[in-house]
C-alpha positions as CSV (number, residue, x, y, z in Angstrom):
1,M,27.7,-14.5,9.0
2,S,28.9,-14.8,12.6
3,Y,27.0,-13.7,15.6
4,V,27.7,-14.3,19.3
5,A,25.3,-14.9,22.2
6,I,24.9,-12.0,24.7
7,K,25.1,-12.9,28.4
8,G,21.9,-11.9,30.3
9,G,20.1,-11.5,27.0
10,G,16.8,-12.8,28.2
11,R,16.6,-10.3,31.0
12,A,17.7,-7.5,28.8
13,I,15.1,-8.2,26.2
14,A,12.4,-8.4,28.8
15,G,13.5,-5.1,30.2
16,A,13.5,-3.5,26.8
17,A,9.9,-4.7,26.3
18,A,8.9,-3.4,29.8
19,V,10.3,0.1,29.2
20,T,8.5,0.3,25.9
21,E,5.3,-0.6,27.5
22,F,6.0,2.0,30.2
23,L,6.4,4.7,27.6
24,R,3.0,3.8,26.2
25,T,1.3,4.1,29.5
26,E,3.3,6.7,31.4
27,E,0.7,9.4,30.7
28,G,-1.6,7.7,33.2
29,L,0.9,8.7,36.0
30,S,1.0,12.4,35.0
31,S,-2.7,13.0,34.0
32,P,-5.7,11.8,36.1
33,T,-7.8,12.1,32.9
34,A,-5.6,9.9,30.8
35,E,-7.3,6.8,29.3
36,P,-5.9,3.9,27.2
37,L,-6.3,4.5,23.5
38,A,-9.5,2.7,22.5
39,I,-9.3,0.5,19.4
40,D,-12.4,2.2,18.0
41,A,-10.7,5.5,18.4
42,V,-7.7,4.3,16.3
43,L,-10.0,2.6,13.8
44,H,-12.1,5.7,13.1
45,Q,-10.0,8.8,14.0
46,L,-6.7,7.4,12.5
47,R,-8.4,5.6,9.6
48,H,-5.8,6.5,7.0
49,L,-3.1,5.1,9.2
50,V,-5.1,1.9,9.7
51,D,-5.7,1.7,5.9
52,R,-2.0,2.0,5.3
53,V,-1.2,-0.9,7.7
54,V,-4.0,-3.0,6.2
55,S,-2.5,-2.5,2.8
56,E,1.1,-3.1,3.7
57,G,0.2,-5.9,6.0
58,G,-1.5,-7.7,3.1
59,V,-4.6,-8.8,5.0
60,Y,-7.9,-7.0,5.3
61,H,-8.6,-6.8,9.0
62,P,-9.0,-3.1,10.0
63,R,-9.6,-3.9,13.6
64,F,-6.5,-5.9,14.1
65,A,-4.6,-3.3,12.1
66,A,-5.8,-0.7,14.6
67,L,-4.5,-3.0,17.4
68,A,-1.1,-3.3,15.6
69,V,-1.0,0.5,15.4
70,K,-1.7,0.8,19.1
71,Q,0.9,-1.8,20.3
72,S,3.6,-0.5,17.9
73,L,3.1,3.1,19.2
74,G,2.2,4.3,15.7
75,D,5.2,2.7,13.8
76,T,3.6,1.7,10.5
77,L,6.4,-0.7,9.6
78,E,6.2,-2.5,12.9
79,A,2.4,-2.6,12.7
80,A,2.4,-4.0,9.2
81,F,5.0,-6.6,10.3
82,A,2.8,-7.7,13.2
83,L,-0.3,-7.9,11.1
84,R,1.5,-9.9,8.4
85,A,2.9,-12.3,11.0
86,W,-0.7,-12.8,12.3
87,R,-1.9,-13.5,8.8
88,S,0.7,-16.2,8.4
89,T,-0.9,-18.2,11.2
90,R,-4.4,-18.2,9.6
91,P,-5.6,-21.2,7.6
92,R,-6.5,-20.6,4.0
93,L,-9.9,-21.9,3.3
94,T,-10.6,-20.8,-0.2
95,A,-9.9,-18.2,-2.8
96,T,-12.2,-15.7,-4.4
97,P,-12.6,-15.5,-8.2
98,P,-11.5,-12.3,-9.9
99,L,-13.6,-9.5,-8.6
100,D,-15.3,-6.9,-10.8
101,T,-14.3,-3.4,-9.5
102,S,-17.1,-1.8,-11.6
103,R,-19.4,-3.1,-8.9
104,M,-17.7,-1.0,-6.2
105,R,-20.0,1.0,-3.8
106,L,-18.1,4.3,-4.3
107,I,-17.4,7.0,-1.8
108,R,-15.1,8.9,-4.1
109,R,-14.5,8.9,-7.8
110,I,-12.7,11.5,-9.9
111,S,-11.0,11.8,-13.3
112,A,-8.2,14.2,-14.3
113,A,-8.7,13.3,-17.9
114,F,-12.3,14.6,-18.5
115,K,-14.4,17.2,-16.8
116,D,-17.6,15.3,-17.5
117,I,-17.5,11.5,-17.1
118,P,-20.3,9.0,-17.2
119,G,-22.0,9.1,-13.8
120,G,-20.3,12.4,-12.8
121,Q,-17.4,13.3,-10.6
122,M,-17.7,12.5,-6.9
123,L,-15.2,14.4,-4.7
124,G,-16.0,12.4,-1.6
125,P,-13.8,12.5,1.5
126,T,-10.5,14.2,0.7
127,P,-8.2,17.0,2.0
128,D,-7.1,17.8,-1.6
129,Y,-9.1,21.0,-1.8
130,A,-8.5,22.3,1.7
131,L,-5.7,24.5,3.0
132,R,-2.9,22.7,4.9
133,L,-3.3,24.7,8.1
134,L,-3.1,23.4,11.6
135,R,-6.6,23.3,13.2
136,L,-5.6,24.5,16.6
137,E,-9.1,24.1,17.9
138,L,-8.6,20.4,17.9
139,M,-6.0,20.7,20.6
140,D,-8.7,21.0,23.2
141,E,-11.6,19.3,21.4
142,S,-14.4,18.4,23.8
143,P,-16.4,15.2,23.6
144,E,-19.5,17.4,23.0
145,A,-17.9,19.2,20.1
146,F,-16.6,16.0,18.7
147,R,-20.0,14.4,18.6
148,A,-21.7,17.5,17.3
149,V,-19.6,17.5,14.1
150,A,-20.9,14.1,13.0
151,R,-24.5,14.9,14.2
152,D,-24.6,18.2,12.3
153,W,-23.2,16.6,9.1
154,L,-25.9,13.9,9.1
155,E,-28.6,16.5,9.7
156,N,-27.5,18.9,7.0
157,C,-26.1,16.4,4.4
158,P,-28.2,16.7,1.2
159,A,-29.9,13.5,0.1
160,A,-28.3,12.1,-3.0
161,D,-29.8,9.6,-5.4
162,L,-26.7,7.7,-6.3
163,P,-26.6,4.7,-8.6
164,D,-25.4,1.3,-7.3
165,S,-22.4,1.4,-9.5
166,F,-20.6,3.7,-12.0
167,P,-19.3,2.9,-15.5
168,K,-15.5,2.9,-16.1
169,V,-13.9,5.8,-17.9
170,L,-11.5,3.5,-19.7
171,D,-14.5,1.6,-21.2
172,A,-15.4,4.7,-23.2
173,L,-11.8,5.2,-24.4
174,R,-11.5,1.5,-25.3
175,A,-14.8,1.6,-27.2
176,E,-13.4,4.5,-29.3
177,G,-10.3,2.5,-30.1
178,L,-8.0,4.7,-28.2
179,L,-6.8,1.9,-25.9
180,P,-5.6,-1.6,-26.8
181,P,-8.4,-4.2,-26.6
182,V,-8.5,-6.5,-23.6
183,A,-6.7,-9.7,-24.6
184,A,-9.1,-12.6,-25.1
185,G,-8.6,-15.8,-23.1
186,R,-6.4,-14.2,-20.5
187,A,-5.2,-16.6,-17.7
188,Q,-7.4,-16.0,-14.6
189,T,-5.0,-17.6,-12.1
190,A,-3.1,-14.9,-10.3
191,F,0.5,-15.4,-9.1
192,D,0.4,-16.0,-5.3
193,I,3.3,-14.1,-3.8
194,T,2.7,-15.6,-0.3
195,R,3.3,-19.1,-1.6
196,E,5.7,-18.8,-4.6
197,P,9.0,-17.0,-4.7
198,L,9.7,-14.3,-7.2
199,V,11.9,-15.9,-9.9
200,F,12.4,-13.4,-12.6
201,P,10.9,-12.8,-15.1
202,V,7.6,-12.8,-13.2
203,P,4.1,-12.2,-14.7
204,R,2.3,-8.9,-14.3
205,S,0.0,-10.3,-11.6
206,A,3.1,-11.0,-9.5
207,Q,4.2,-7.4,-10.0
208,L,0.8,-6.0,-9.1
209,A,0.5,-8.2,-6.0
210,T,3.9,-7.2,-4.8
211,M,3.2,-3.5,-5.2
212,A,-0.3,-3.9,-3.6
213,R,1.3,-4.7,-0.3
214,A,4.5,-2.6,-0.8
215,E,5.5,0.2,1.5
216,T,3.8,3.4,0.4
217,G,6.9,5.6,0.7
218,S,9.0,3.2,-1.4
219,L,6.5,3.1,-4.2
220,L,6.1,6.8,-4.1
221,A,9.9,7.4,-4.3
222,L,10.4,5.1,-7.3
223,A,7.3,6.5,-9.1
224,Y,8.5,10.0,-8.4
225,S,11.9,9.3,-9.8
226,N,10.2,8.2,-13.1
227,M,8.1,11.3,-13.2
228,R,11.1,13.6,-12.6
229,G,13.1,12.3,-15.5
230,Y,14.6,8.9,-14.6
231,G,11.9,7.4,-16.8
232,D,9.3,8.6,-19.3
233,V,5.9,8.0,-17.8
234,H,3.9,11.2,-17.5
235,P,0.4,9.9,-17.0
236,T,-3.1,11.3,-16.7
237,V,-5.4,9.8,-14.1
238,A,-8.3,8.5,-16.2
239,E,-10.1,7.4,-13.1
240,L,-9.4,7.2,-9.4
241,R,-11.9,5.2,-7.3
242,V,-12.3,4.7,-3.6
243,G,-15.1,2.4,-2.4
244,Y,-16.3,-0.9,-1.0
245,L,-15.8,-3.8,-3.3
246,P,-18.2,-6.8,-2.9
247,V,-16.4,-10.1,-2.1
248,L,-17.8,-13.1,-3.8
249,L,-17.4,-16.8,-2.9
250,P,-18.9,-19.9,-4.3
251,H,-21.8,-21.2,-2.2
252,P,-20.8,-24.5,-0.5
253,V,-24.0,-26.3,-1.8
254,T,-25.0,-24.7,-5.1
255,G,-21.6,-23.5,-6.2
256,E,-23.1,-20.2,-7.3
257,L,-21.2,-17.0,-6.4
258,A,-22.6,-15.3,-3.3
259,E,-21.6,-12.0,-1.7
260,V,-20.1,-12.6,1.7
261,G,-18.9,-9.1,2.5
262,E,-17.0,-6.1,1.2
263,V,-13.6,-4.5,1.5
264,L,-12.6,-0.9,1.2
265,V,-10.2,-0.5,-1.8
266,T,-8.6,2.3,-3.8
267,E,-8.2,1.8,-7.6
268,C,-6.4,4.0,-10.1
269,E,-6.2,3.7,-13.9
270,V,-3.8,6.0,-15.7
271,V,-3.2,6.5,-19.4
272,A,0.2,7.4,-20.7
273,M,2.0,8.0,-24.0
274,Y,0.6,6.4,-27.0
275,E,2.5,3.9,-29.1
276,A,1.9,1.6,-32.2
277,S,0.3,-1.7,-31.5
278,E,2.3,-4.9,-31.8
279,A,0.4,-5.9,-35.0
280,G,1.4,-2.7,-36.7
281,G,-2.1,-1.2,-36.3
282,K,-3.1,2.3,-35.3
283,P,-1.4,3.8,-32.2
284,T,-3.2,3.7,-28.8
285,F,-2.7,5.0,-25.3
286,T,-0.9,2.8,-22.8
287,V,-2.4,2.0,-19.5
288,G,-1.1,1.6,-15.9
289,Y,-3.1,0.1,-13.1
290,G,-3.0,0.3,-9.3
291,A,-5.2,-1.1,-6.6
292,C,-4.7,-1.7,-2.9
293,F,-6.6,-2.2,0.4
294,G,-8.0,0.8,2.2
295,H,-8.2,4.5,1.3
296,N,-4.6,4.9,-0.1
297,E,-4.8,7.3,-3.1
298,V,-1.1,8.2,-3.3
299,K,-0.1,4.5,-3.2
300,A,-2.6,3.5,-5.9
301,I,-1.4,6.3,-8.2
302,A,2.3,5.5,-7.6
303,M,1.5,1.8,-8.2
304,A,-0.2,2.6,-11.5
305,I,2.7,4.7,-12.7
306,L,5.2,1.9,-11.8
307,D,3.0,-0.7,-13.5
308,R,3.2,1.3,-16.7
309,A,7.0,1.8,-16.3
310,L,7.5,-1.9,-15.6
311,Q,5.5,-2.8,-18.7
312,K,7.8,-0.5,-20.8
313,G,10.8,-2.1,-19.2
314,M,9.6,-5.6,-20.0
315,Q,8.9,-4.6,-23.6
316,D,11.9,-2.5,-24.5
317,G,14.4,-3.4,-21.7
318,P,14.8,-1.2,-18.6
319,S,16.6,2.1,-19.2
320,N,16.3,3.3,-15.5
321,P,15.7,1.7,-12.1
322,S,11.9,2.2,-12.1
323,E,11.6,0.1,-15.3
324,D,13.6,-2.8,-13.9
325,P,11.2,-5.4,-12.3
326,E,13.9,-7.0,-10.2
327,F,15.0,-3.6,-8.9
328,V,11.5,-2.4,-8.1
329,L,9.9,-5.6,-6.7
330,L,12.8,-6.6,-4.5
331,H,13.1,-3.1,-2.9
332,V,9.5,-1.9,-2.2
333,D,8.4,-4.4,0.5
334,G,8.5,-2.5,3.8
335,V,8.7,-5.6,6.0
336,D,11.7,-7.0,4.0
337,S,13.6,-3.7,3.9
338,M,12.9,-2.9,7.5
339,G,14.1,-6.3,8.6
340,F,17.3,-6.0,6.6
341,A,18.0,-2.5,8.0
342,S,17.1,-3.6,11.5
343,H,19.4,-6.6,11.4
344,Y,22.4,-4.2,11.5
345,K,21.4,-3.5,15.1
346,M,22.2,-7.1,16.0
347,P,25.7,-8.0,17.4
348,H,28.3,-8.1,14.7
349,Y,31.2,-8.4,17.1
350,V,33.0,-11.3,15.3
351,T,32.7,-9.8,11.8
352,F,33.7,-6.3,13.0
353,Q,36.7,-7.7,14.9
354,S,37.8,-9.4,11.7
355,D,37.6,-6.0,9.9
356,L,39.6,-4.4,12.6
357,D,42.3,-7.0,12.4
358,R,42.6,-6.6,8.6
359,L,42.7,-2.8,8.8
360,R,45.4,-2.9,11.6
361,T,47.5,-5.4,9.6
362,T,47.2,-3.3,6.4
363,Q,48.3,-0.2,8.3
364,K,51.3,-2.0,9.8
365,K,52.4,-3.2,6.3
366,Q,52.1,0.2,4.9
367,E,54.2,1.6,7.8
368,T,56.8,-1.1,7.2
369,T,57.2,-0.3,3.5
370,A,57.1,3.4,3.9
C-alpha cells in the first residue's frame, strides 16, 4: 500500500498532542477549584472502567490502567492499547501453574440455575437490582458527604462469618452425572497468544486466552447474535463468581508453591443444551466457560456463551459466525480492530488518486461508446 510523507509532519503531530493536553487541562483556566484527576480517584471511583482496561490490556496492573484511562481522556481502546504496549516492554520472569479458582476470596457469587447452592448466594456489589435512575445528588457531592457514605457503611455493615472458599456448583452437577467428566491427563500447557500466532485450528486454551483480553463490546455483540437466533446457545448461568484469586509461584529455593499475591477476576460457568456423549453414553449438559481480569460480569458471560458456541462449531462445523473460531477470534481484539479502523485516517493520497484515474477513464470510455 502506498503512502506519502507529509511536509511539516513533525510540527503538526506535536501540535495535535499539545491541543489534546490542553483539552485535558483547560478546566483549570475556568475554575479556580479545578484539580488534576488523581490516579486514586480513577482507581476507586471508576473501578469498572479500570477493570475493563486491565482485562482488555491483558496485564493485571490496576494503577497503570488508571493512568492509561487518565491520559487517554477515558477512551478505553486507547487506554488498553497503552497498557498493552507497556506490557510488551516488561521482561517475563516466570509463569504460574494453573490456578484453582475454587480458592477465590469471593465478593460476589450467584447462580441462576438453583435458588439454594452450597455455601449460599452472595449478591455482593452490583447495580443489577437497583433502578437505573440518575442520582442527581451526586452532581454537587461534597467531600464530607463522600466520606460519610463509606464511614456509615462500615459502621452499619453486619458482621458475616464467611468461609475462606465456596464449592463449585458444577461439581454437584458433575457428581450426579449431568455433566461430562473432566478428561483425565489433560495437557496443562496453555497456548501463549502473546508469543505464538493463531494458526487455525487452535486449541481451546488459545480461544479462551484470546477472548479473555478481547474488547467487551465485540464479545457481547457476537454472543448476543447467538442468543437472538444466529446460533443455538441459550444457556443458564450455573455460577458467576467475582473475587480475588491467589497467585501461586514456585519458591526459588524449595520449589514449593507459595502465594505471592492475588488478582481480581470474574468467572462464569454456563450450562447449555444436553447432548449424547461421544461414547454413546447417556446425554449430559454442555458447558461454556469465561474468565477475565477485574469485575467484568457481562464480558465473562458473553465469553462463556461464545466458548460453548465455538465448541459446537468445532464439533459439528460452524453454522453461523459465532460458531466459527476464525471469524470470532480474529475480530474481537479491540487493539487490533481499533488499529485497522484508525489506519484509514492515514494519508491514502496515492491509492485514492489511482482510484480517481480509473473512475475517470471508465466514465470517458462509457461516454465514447454511448
